[in-house]
N, C-alpha and C positions, 0 to 999 in steps of 0.2 A: 523876537518874532516881529517881522515887518507888518505894519498895519496899513500901509499904503504902497501900491505899486506905482512906479514912475508913470506919470501921465494920467493916473486914475484919481480924479478928484470930483466931488459933487459939483454940479453947476446949477445956476438959476437962470431961467429964461423969462424975461419980463414981457409977457404977451405973445401974440402970434405974429407971424410975418405975413407980408402980402401974399395973395394966392397965386401970383404970377409964376412962381417956380415949382408949382405942384400940379400934377395931372388933374384935370377937371373934366366933369361931364356936364352936359347942358342942364341948367337949372340948379346946379349944386356948386357951392364955392367952398373949397377946402383950403384952410389956412394952417400952415405948419407951425409948430412950436418946438418940439423935440424931434430932430431928424439929423441926418448926416452933416448938412451944412451948418446947423446951429450949434451942435454939441459933439459931432463926430459919431453919433449913434449909427450902428450897423445892423442892429437886430430889432429896432422898434421905430415906429413913426407915431407921433402923438400931436393932435391939434384939434381944430374945430371944423365942423362942416355945417353950412347953412343951406337948407333946401327951400327954394322959392315956392310960393303958393301954387298949387295945381300943376306940379311938375312931375314927370315920370321919366326915369332914365332908361338907358338901353340895357338889354341882357348882358351880363358880364360875370366874371369871377375874379378872384384875387390870387390865383395860383396857390402856392403853398402858404400864403399869409392868412392867418386867422385874424378876424376883425371883431372888435368890440366897440360899443358906443354907449354913452350915457345921454339920455335925452334931457336937455336943459329946458327947452320950450317947444311948443307945438307937438305934432305927431309925425311919425314916419312909418310907412309900410314897407315890408320887404316881401316880395313875391318870390316863390320858389316852386319846385316840383314840376310835374308834367304840365307842359304848356303854361307854366307860371300861374296856375289856377289857385294855388294855396298861398296864404300870406299870414304873417304875424304883424301886429301893429303895436308900436311902443309910444308912450306919451311921457310927459314930464315926470322925472324921478325913476323911470324905467331904464334897465340895462338891456342891451341887445347884443347877441352874439351870432356871427355868421362864420361857420366852419370853413376851413380851407377848401379850395376847389369846388365850391358850391355856386352853381349858376343861380343868379338872382337879379331882381330889378328893384330899385328903390323908388318910392313914390311918396310925395306929399299931396294927398288928394283934397286938402283943405285950403281955405281962403287966407290963412296966415302962415308966415314962414315957420320953419322948424329948425332948431339949432341943437347940435349934439357935440359932446366931446367925443373924439374918434381916435382909436389906436389900432395899429396893425402889428402883429407879432414878428414880422420880418419886414425890413425896409424894401419896398418895391417902388419902382417908378412906372410900372407898366400895368395897366388894367387890361384884361383879356376880354375883348368884346366879340360878339358874334351877331351881326346884324341880320343874319339869315334865320335866326331862331324866331 
């Protein structure tokens, strides 16, 4: 019985890469660790995101990608629903899940930065924004 397929070996990534090669939104800095360029991943993106104080992003969704986060520090709100009137708020030690195709807005309404570990279930380089919403 074969225990390893050719080209399939575990890999270690030491820290995140600069944010320059990752899609960004105003006030948020995403730094990749596990992604296509670093390890050849085709079905997952994993890294960190820092949200600057008092920042609110644009309405968007991630297409078919499910998104999960673990809050390291600070707080993050995710607005959703009709006219984005509803929201959930996560703080240190909380896990956050955003289903695929869910229109939402991320916000850090506080005076200190928020940092999360962030992963997406499918590798995407496109965020779908609708500035008309």
